[in-house]
matplotlib code that plots the C-alpha trace (Angstrom):
import matplotlib.pyplot as plt

x = [176.4, 178.5, 179.7, 176.1, 175.0, 177.8, 176.9, 173.3, 172.0, 172.6, 171.3, 172.1, 171.1, 171.5, 171.0, 171.1, 173.8, 175.4, 178.9, 179.5, 176.4, 177.1, 174.8, 175.4, 175.9, 178.4, 180.2, 180.6, 182.2, 184.4, 185.5, 186.5, 188.6, 190.2, 191.0, 192.8, 195.0, 193.1, 192.5, 189.0, 189.1, 190.5, 188.0, 185.1, 186.7, 187.2, 183.5, 182.7, 181.8, 183.2, 185.3, 182.3, 178.9, 177.1, 175.4, 175.0, 172.7, 169.6, 171.3, 172.2, 168.7, 167.3, 169.6, 168.5, 164.8, 165.1, 166.3, 169.8, 172.2, 175.5, 176.9, 179.8, 180.3, 181.5, 183.0, 186.3, 184.6, 185.2, 182.1, 179.8, 181.5, 180.9, 177.3, 176.6, 178.4, 176.4, 173.3, 174.7, 175.2, 178.1, 180.5, 181.9, 184.0, 184.9, 185.6, 187.2, 186.0, 188.7, 188.6, 191.2, 194.3, 194.8, 197.1, 193.9, 192.8, 196.0, 196.1, 192.3, 192.6, 195.8, 193.9, 191.0, 193.4, 195.7, 193.3, 189.9, 191.1, 189.6, 190.9, 192.8, 195.9, 197.0, 200.1, 199.2, 198.2, 201.6, 203.5, 201.7, 202.0, 199.6, 198.4, 196.4, 192.8, 192.2, 190.4, 187.1, 186.3, 182.8, 180.7, 178.5, 178.5, 178.9, 175.3, 174.1, 176.2, 174.9, 171.3, 172.1, 173.6, 170.8]
y = [71.5, 68.4, 69.5, 70.1, 66.8, 65.0, 66.6, 65.6, 69.1, 72.7, 75.8, 77.6, 81.3, 82.7, 86.3, 87.5, 90.2, 90.1, 91.3, 92.0, 94.0, 96.3, 94.6, 92.6, 95.4, 97.2, 93.9, 93.6, 97.1, 96.0, 93.0, 95.3, 97.3, 94.1, 93.1, 96.5, 95.6, 96.6, 94.1, 93.3, 95.9, 98.7, 98.0, 98.5, 101.6, 103.1, 102.7, 104.6, 101.5, 100.2, 97.0, 94.9, 96.5, 93.4, 93.5, 90.2, 91.4, 90.0, 86.5, 86.8, 87.9, 84.9, 82.6, 84.3, 84.2, 80.4, 80.1, 79.1, 80.3, 78.7, 77.7, 76.2, 78.8, 77.6, 80.8, 82.7, 86.1, 88.2, 90.4, 87.3, 86.4, 89.9, 90.0, 86.8, 88.0, 91.3, 89.1, 87.2, 84.0, 82.0, 80.7, 77.5, 76.8, 78.7, 76.3, 78.1, 77.2, 77.4, 76.8, 74.6, 76.5, 77.6, 80.2, 82.3, 82.5, 83.2, 87.0, 87.2, 85.1, 86.9, 90.2, 88.8, 87.7, 90.7, 93.5, 92.3, 89.9, 86.7, 83.6, 81.8, 79.7, 80.4, 78.3, 76.4, 79.6, 81.2, 78.3, 78.3, 82.0, 84.2, 83.8, 86.2, 85.1, 83.5, 85.6, 84.3, 85.1, 86.3, 86.6, 89.2, 92.7, 95.8, 96.6, 93.2, 93.6, 97.1, 95.8, 93.0, 95.5, 98.0]
z = [-21.1, -20.8, -17.3, -16.2, -17.6, -15.9, -12.6, -13.0, -12.3, -13.2, -14.9, -18.0, -18.2, -21.7, -22.4, -25.9, -25.7, -29.1, -29.5, -25.8, -25.7, -28.6, -31.0, -34.1, -36.6, -34.3, -33.7, -37.5, -37.5, -34.7, -36.7, -39.5, -37.1, -35.8, -39.4, -39.7, -36.6, -33.5, -30.8, -29.6, -26.8, -28.9, -31.6, -29.2, -27.7, -31.3, -31.9, -28.7, -26.5, -23.3, -23.7, -22.6, -22.4, -21.1, -17.8, -15.9, -13.1, -14.8, -14.9, -11.2, -10.3, -12.2, -10.2, -6.9, -7.9, -8.4, -4.8, -5.7, -3.1, -4.2, -7.6, -9.4, -12.1, -15.5, -16.7, -17.1, -17.0, -13.8, -14.3, -14.1, -10.8, -9.5, -10.5, -8.6, -5.5, -5.6, -5.3, -2.3, -4.3, -3.1, -5.7, -4.4, -7.5, -10.6, -13.5, -16.5, -19.9, -22.6, -26.3, -28.0, -28.9, -32.5, -34.1, -34.8, -31.2, -29.3, -29.7, -28.9, -25.7, -24.6, -24.9, -22.8, -20.1, -20.0, -20.6, -19.3, -16.5, -17.9, -16.1, -18.9, -18.7, -22.3, -22.0, -25.1, -26.9, -26.2, -27.7, -31.1, -31.8, -33.7, -37.3, -39.4, -39.9, -43.3, -45.8, -47.1, -50.7, -51.4, -54.5, -53.0, -54.5, -52.3, -53.0, -51.7, -48.6, -48.0, -48.3, -45.9, -43.4, -43.6]

ax = plt.figure().add_subplot(projection="3d")
ax.plot(x, y, z, "-o")
ax.set_aspect("equal")
plt.show()
């Protein structure tokens, strides 16, 4: 949003595709598998999904419908690039968006770069190593959690 504001023009197309298109409940199941040691890709595969089930053709069609023929794309995600190109939208620049490095993000972003092809530098991530995610204590009972998930 800051990049668009700084440019003085731009468009954000947001599609609600929770958990890379597998839905919120399946994403919670994938998180449990990640807690057990699988990476984000293997967790989706273990649940019977593709690594990323999202489809960006609707976003590309919206851009085309609005008469936009060229863009500076603020994304690291190659499928977004391919969707725009299929709709004959010229990408004049791809500007990667990276989160600040932390020990908790390094393995996740390394997986995205190495297994999905995301355009990430990761230099800072590699130097800080990986750390397990902190456990959050809850006072909810299993029955309360089951009610919430159903």
